[in-house]
C-alpha positions in Angstrom: 0.2 -40.4 18.7 -3.6 -39.7 19.5 -5.7 -36.9 18.3 -4.9 -34.0 20.6 -1.2 -34.3 19.9 -1.4 -34.1 17.1 -4.0 -31.6 16.4 -2.1 -29.7 19.1 1.4 -30.4 16.7 -0.1 -29.6 13.0 -1.7 -26.1 15.2 2.0 -25.3 16.8 3.5 -25.4 12.8 0.9 -23.5 11.2 1.3 -21.0 14.5 5.2 -20.9 14.4 5.5 -20.6 10.9 2.6 -17.6 10.1 3.8 -15.5 13.5 7.4 -15.5 11.9 6.3 -12.9 9.3 3.7 -10.6 11.4 6.9 -10.6 14.0 9.0 -8.8 11.2 6.6 -6.6 9.5 5.2 -4.5 12.6 8.1 -2.8 13.4 9.3 -3.0 10.1 6.4 -0.9 8.0 7.6 2.1 11.5 11.2 1.3 10.8 9.7 1.9 6.7 8.1 5.5 8.3 11.3 6.7 9.6 13.0 6.5 6.3 10.3 8.0 4.6 10.9 10.7 6.5 13.9 11.0 7.0 14.1 11.5 3.3 11.2 13.9 2.8 13.0 16.4 5.6 16.7 15.9 3.8 14.8 16.0 0.4 17.3 18.5 -1.8 20.9 16.9 0.1 22.3 14.3 -1.2 21.1 12.4 2.2 17.5 12.3 0.2 18.9 9.2 -1.9 20.4 7.1 0.8 17.3 7.4 2.2 15.1 6.6 -0.7 16.8 3.4 -1.3 16.8 2.3 2.2 12.9 2.5 1.5 12.5 1.4 -1.1 14.4 -2.0 -0.7 13.1 -2.5 2.6 9.9 -1.6 0.9 9.9 -5.2 -1.1 10.9 -7.1 1.8 7.8 -6.1 3.7 5.8 -6.9 0.3 7.3 -10.0 -0.1 6.9 -10.6 4.5 3.3 -9.3 4.5 2.4 -11.9 1.8 3.7 -15.1 3.9 1.9 -13.8 6.3 -1.2 -13.1 5.3 -1.9 -16.1 3.5 -0.4 -18.1 6.5 -3.0 -16.4 9.0 -5.5 -17.6 6.9 -4.5 -21.5 7.0 -4.2 -21.4 11.0 -8.0 -19.3 11.0 -9.2 -22.4 9.8 -8.6 -25.3 12.0 -10.4 -23.4 14.9 -13.2 -25.0 12.7 -11.4 -28.3 11.4 -9.5 -29.6 14.1 -10.6 -27.5 17.6 -15.1 -26.5 17.1 -15.5 -26.4 20.2 -13.5 -23.6 21.2 -14.9 -21.7 19.0 -18.7 -23.1 20.2 -17.6 -22.3 23.9 -15.8 -18.9 23.3 -17.3 -17.6 19.6 -19.8 -15.3 21.4 -15.9 -13.7 22.3 -13.1 -14.4 20.1 -15.4 -13.9 17.2 -16.2 -10.8 17.6 -12.3 -10.1 18.5 -10.8 -11.3 15.7 -13.9 -10.1 13.5 -12.3 -6.2 14.7 -8.8 -7.4 14.5 -10.4 -7.3 10.4 -12.6 -5.2 9.8 -10.2 -2.2 11.0 -6.6 -3.6 10.8 -6.8 -5.8 8.0 -8.9 -3.2 5.9 -6.5 -0.5 6.3 -3.6 -1.9 5.3 -5.2 -3.5 2.4 -6.4 0.1 1.3 -3.2 2.0 1.6 -0.8 -1.3 1.0 -1.5 -0.2 -3.1 -0.8 3.5 -2.6 2.5 2.1 -0.6 4.0 0.2 -2.9 3.1 1.2 -6.0 1.9 5.5 -5.4 6.0 6.2 -6.4 5.6 8.8 -9.5 1.4 8.8 -8.9 0.7 10.6 -5.8 2.7 13.9 -3.6 5.6 12.7 -1.2 3.4 13.8 2.0 0.0 11.7 0.8 2.9 8.4 -0.3 4.3 9.0 3.8 1.0 8.6 4.8 -0.5 6.1 3.5 3.0 4.1 4.9 2.7 5.4 8.8 -1.1 3.9 7.9 -0.1 0.9 6.8 2.1 0.8 10.2 -0.8 1.4 12.3 -3.2 -1.3 10.5 -0.3 -3.6 11.5 -0.3 -2.9 14.9 -3.9 -2.7 15.1 -3.6 -6.3 14.5 -1.4 -7.2 16.8 -3.6 -5.4 19.4 -6.8 -7.4 18.1 -4.7 -11.0 18.3 -3.3 -10.4 21.4 -6.1 -9.1 22.9 -8.2 -12.7 22.5 -5.2 -14.2 23.1 -4.3 -12.9 26.6 -7.5 -13.0 27.2 -7.2 -16.8 27.1 -5.0 -17.1 29.3 -6.5 -14.5 31.8 -9.7 -14.4 31.3 -12.2 -11.9 32.8 -15.6 -9.7 31.7 -17.1 -13.1 31.3 -20.3 -15.3 32.1 -20.7 -18.7 32.0 -24.3 -19.5 30.4 -25.1 -23.5 29.7 -21.4 -23.7 29.0 -20.5 -20.8 26.9 -19.2 -18.0 27.5 -20.4 -14.4 27.2 -19.3 -11.1 27.4 -20.3 -8.8 30.4 -17.6 -6.4 30.1 -15.6 -5.5 26.4 -12.9 -3.6 28.6 -12.7 -6.4 30.4 -12.3 -8.4 28.0 -9.9 -6.6 25.4 -7.8 -5.5 28.7 -7.8 -8.3 30.5 -4.8 -8.9 32.9 -1.9 -9.9 31.2 -2.7 -7.8 28.1 -0.6 -4.6 28.4 2.5 -6.5 29.4 2.3 -8.5 26.5 1.7 -6.2 23.6 4.4 -4.9 25.3 6.5 -7.6 25.4 5.8 -8.2 21.4 5.7 -5.2 20.1 9.2 -5.3 21.4 10.2 -8.3 20.0 8.9 -6.6 16.9 11.2 -4.5 17.2 14.7 -6.4 18.2 13.9 -8.8 15.3 12.8 -6.4 12.7 16.5 -4.8 14.0 18.5 -7.7 13.0 16.9 -8.5 10.0 17.9 -5.0 8.6 21.5 -5.0 10.4 21.9 -9.2 9.4 21.3 -8.6 5.9 22.9 -4.9 5.6 26.3 -6.4 6.6 25.9 -9.0 4.1 25.7 -6.9 1.8 28.8 -4.5 3.4 30.6 -8.4 3.3 29.8 -9.5 -0.4 30.4 -5.7 -2.0 26.9 -5.1 -3.0 25.9 -2.1 -0.6 24.1 1.0 -1.4 24.0 4.2 -0.1 20.5 3.2 1.8 22.7 0.3 3.5 24.7 1.8 5.3 20.8 4.5 6.2 19.5 1.4 7.2 22.2 -0.5 8.8 22.9 2.6 11.4 19.0 3.1 12.2 18.9 -0.7 12.4 21.5 -1.3 15.2 20.8 1.9 17.1 16.9 0.5 17.5 18.1 -2.8 18.7 20.6 -1.3 21.2 17.6 1.7 22.6 14.7 -2.0 22.3 16.5 -4.9 24.1 17.0 -3.0 27.8 13.3 -1.9 27.7 12.5 -5.9 26.3 14.5 -7.1 29.7 12.2 -4.8 31.9 9.2 -5.6 30.2 9.8 -9.4 30.3 10.5 -8.6 34.8 7.4 -7.4 34.8 5.0 -9.6 32.1 7.1 -12.2 34.9 5.4 -10.7 37.8 1.9 -10.7 35.7 2.5 -14.6 35.2 3.5 -15.2 38.4 0.2 -13.6 39.8 -2.7 -15.6 37.1 -1.0 -18.1 36.5 1.7 -19.7 39.1 2.1 -23.2 37.2 3.6 -21.8 34.4 6.0 -20.2 36.7 6.8 -23.2 38.4 7.6 -25.2 34.8 10.0 -22.6 33.9 12.2 -22.3 37.2 11.8 -25.7 37.7 10.4 -25.2 41.3 9.1 -28.9 42.0 8.1 -28.1 45.8 6.8 -25.0 47.5 9.6 -23.2 49.2 10.9 -19.9 50.3 14.1 -18.7 49.0 13.5 -20.7 45.9 17.1 -21.3 44.3 16.9 -19.4 40.4 18.5 -22.6 38.2 21.1 -21.4 35.1 21.0 -25.0 33.6 20.0 -28.6 34.2 17.8 -31.4 33.4 14.0 -31.3 34.4 13.0 -34.6 35.5 9.2 -34.8 35.8 9.0 -38.7 36.5 11.1 -37.6 39.5 10.4 -35.1 40.4 13.5 -32.5 40.0 16.0 -31.5 38.1 19.2 -33.3 37.2 22.9 -31.0 37.6 21.6 -28.1 38.4 23.4 -25.4 38.6 21.5 -22.7 40.7 22.1 -20.0 41.9 20.5 -19.5 46.0 17.1 -17.7 46.8 17.9 -16.1 42.8 14.1 -17.4 41.9 12.1 -15.8 44.7 14.3 -12.3 44.1 14.2 -12.2 40.8 9.9 -12.8 40.5 9.2 -11.7 44.0 11.4 -8.9 44.5 12.2 -10.4 47.9 14.6 -13.1 48.2 12.6 -15.4 50.8 9.5 -15.1 49.4 7.5 -18.3 48.9 7.0 -19.6 45.1 4.4 -22.5 44.6 6.0 -25.8 43.5 4.8 -28.1 40.2 3.2 -30.6 43.8 0.9 -27.3 43.8 -0.8 -28.2 40.2 -1.4 -32.0 40.2 -2.7 -32.9 36.7 -3.1 -28.9 35.4 0.7 -27.7 35.5 2.5 -27.4 32.1 4.7 -30.5 30.9 7.9 -28.7 32.2 10.8 -29.6 29.7 9.5 -27.2 26.9 8.3 -25.0 28.9 12.2 -24.8 30.8 14.5 -24.9 27.7 12.2 -22.5 25.1 12.5 -20.5 28.6 16.0 -20.4 28.8 17.0 -20.0 25.3 14.9 -17.4 24.6 16.6 -15.0 27.7 20.6 -16.5 25.9 19.4 -15.0 22.6 18.2 -12.1 24.6 21.1 -11.7 26.3 23.4 -12.1 22.8 21.0 -9.4 21.4 22.5 -6.7 24.3 25.5 -7.9 23.6 26.0 -7.3 20.3 23.8 -4.7 19.2 25.6 -2.4 21.7 29.0 -3.4 21.1 28.1 -2.7 17.5 26.7 1.0 18.2 30.0 1.3 20.6 32.2 0.4 17.9 30.4 2.9 15.1 29.8 6.0 18.4 34.2 6.0 18.7 34.6 5.4 14.7 32.2 8.5 14.6 30.2 6.3 12.1 26.8 7.6 13.4 27.2 10.8 11.7 24.7 10.9 9.2 27.1 11.3 6.0 29.5 8.5 7.8 30.0 5.4 6.0 30.2 1.7 7.9 33.0 0.3 8.4 33.0 -2.6 10.8 35.4 -5.9 11.2 34.9 -7.9 8.8 34.5 -10.3 11.7 31.5 -8.2 13.9 29.5 -8.0 10.3 29.7 -12.2 10.1 29.0 -12.0 13.0 25.4 -9.4 12.6 24.8 -11.7 9.1 24.9 -14.6 11.7 22.1 -13.3 13.7 19.7 -11.8 11.0 16.9 -14.3 11.9 18.1 -14.5 15.8 14.9 -12.5 16.5 12.3 -15.2 14.9 14.5 -17.6 17.8 13.8 -15.8 20.2 10.0 -15.4 19.2 9.5 -18.9 18.9 10.8 -19.7 22.0 9.0 -17.2 23.6 5.7 -18.3 22.1 6.7 -21.9 23.2 6.5 -21.0 27.3 3.4 -18.9 26.7 1.6 -21.6 24.7 2.3 -24.6 26.3 2.7 -22.8 29.7 -0.9 -22.6 29.2 -2.0 -26.5 29.7 -3.4 -28.2 30.1 -5.8 -25.7 29.8 -7.4 -23.6 26.0 -9.0 -21.2 28.6 -7.0 -21.0 31.6 -8.1 -22.6 34.1 -11.7 -23.2 32.9 -11.9 -25.2 29.4 -8.8 -28.2 28.4 -8.0 -28.0 25.2 -8.9 -31.9 25.2 -12.6 -31.1 25.5 -12.8 -28.8 22.6 -11.0 -31.0 20.3 -11.8 -32.7 17.0 -13.0 -36.1 16.4 -10.7 -36.5 13.9 -8.7 -40.2 12.7 -5.6 -39.7 13.7 -3.6 -40.6 10.6 -6.1 -37.6 8.9 -4.4 -35.6 11.1 -0.9 -36.9 10.9 -1.0 -36.9 7.0 -2.6 -32.7 6.8 0.5 -31.5 9.5 3.2 -33.8 6.8 1.6 -31.8 4.3 1.7 -28.2 6.5 5.2 -28.9 7.5 6.2 -30.2 3.9 4.8 -26.7 2.7 6.1 -24.2 5.0 9.6 -25.5 5.2 9.9 -25.3 1.5 8.4 -21.5 1.6 10.3 -20.4 4.7 13.6 -21.7 1.8 12.6 -19.7 -0.8 11.6 -16.6 1.4 15.3 -16.6 3.0 17.3 -17.9 -0.4 14.8 -14.5 -2.1 15.8 -12.0 0.2 19.5 -13.6 0.3 19.3 -12.5 -3.9 18.0 -9.3 -2.6 20.9 -8.2 -1.2 23.5 -9.0 -3.4 21.3 -7.6 -6.4 20.2 -4.7 -4.7 19.7 -2.7 -7.7 17.4 -5.0 -9.1 15.2 -4.4 -6.5 15.4 -1.0 -6.0 12.8 1.1 -8.5 14.1 3.8 -10.8 11.7 7.5 -11.2 8.9 7.1 -13.1 8.2 10.6 -14.0 6.6 8.8 -18.2 6.6 4.7 -18.0 4.6 3.7 -20.7 4.4 0.4 -19.4 2.7 1.6 -16.5 0.7 3.6 -18.5 2.1 6.9 -17.1 1.7 10.5 -19.5 
C-alpha cells in the first residue's frame, strides 16, 4: 500500500475511535441537565433520590467518556502536521481559525465548569451545580458546532477566494453557515441523542437483568427510551433533507450511495446487491422501480446523474454503498425497538414517575445488545460522508493525493499498527469499566459530603 492509502487509513482509525466519545457526551450531558433539573424540581419528595442517583451515576460515565474524547482528539490533530501538511498549507487561513474558535469558546467553557460539575457536590448550591452542568452541555454542543462548520465547509466550500493556491475567507458567515452545515449539524446532534439514549437504556437494561438496578436506573431507563423514540423519526426526516442537500451539491456521492451507474430518469432504488465498479453494475440487485428518483428528488420520473458522469472524480462505490445500508438498517432497528419499548411501558403504565420498570427479559436482552448500536450507525454514516467526498479533501477543489506528506510507507504502516493496537485496548477497557459500573452502581455514586476530612470540608 502506498503512503496515500496508509495515511488515509491512519486518519480513519483516529477519527473512528475519537468520534465514538463526543457522539455520546454531546447528548449525554443534556440528559444530565434534565436529571439535575428533575432532582431540583422534586426536592423533598421520594422521587428526588432516584434523580440524584441517575445524575451521579451517569456523570461518572460522562467523565470517563469525555476524557477519552479529549485524548483521542489531541492525537488526531497531530496528523494535520505529520501526514497532511498540504491541507493546512492550502486551507490554514480558514481551517485554523475555525479550530481555534472551538478551543477558545467550547473547550475553555467545558474546562471551566467541568470541575464544578464533577466535584461541586456539597461545595456549591444546587442552582450553581445545575448551571455548571448546563454550561458543560452547552460547551459540548458548541464544540460540535465549530468542528462541523469546518467539516461541512470541506464538503460544500463557500465564502472564499483562492490566492496563490491558498484559501482566504471573504465572508466568514458564508464559510461557517455553508450550504450543508445546517443539515449536517442537525444530523449529528440527533445521532448523538440516539447514541446516548441507547447507551443509557442498554446499560440500565443490563442492570435490571443483573439485579443491580437502583432507583436512578428506572428514572434513566424511561428517560432514555422516550428520548430515543422521539429522536428517531426526527432523524429520519433530517436524513431526507440531508439527502436532498447532498444531491444538489455532491451528486457523485449520491450516485455511489445508490449504485446508479448510468444517468437515467426514474432511477430504481437498490435495496441490496453487490456493486461491481469494474463491471459498472450491481450484481443480484433487489430494486424498487423509480424508488431512488422518488426518494431523492421527490419525483418518480426525475433524472439522477450516474457515476458515468464523474469518471476519475467519484468515490469508491462499495464502501459507500454498504456503509449507507448499515446506517439505515441500524436506524430502522432503533425505530422498531424504541417504539416497541415505549409502547410496552405505556401499556403497562410504567411511564409514571413513581413506577418501576418491569419488562420481559427478552426485551431487556435486546436493549442490552443494542447498547452501542448508536456507535455502529454513527461510524457507518461517517464513512458515507468522508469516503463519499473522495477523491477530494476540499470537494471539487483540492484532491486528497495533492496534500499528503512524502513519508515512507513503512513508517506510516508502523504508526498505524500502533494506533490500532492502543485504541483497541482502550476501547476494551472502556467497555469493561462501563460493565463494572453498571454491575456495581453503589460504588460509583458518591455519598453526601457534609463533613468529609478527606476533602478538607469543614
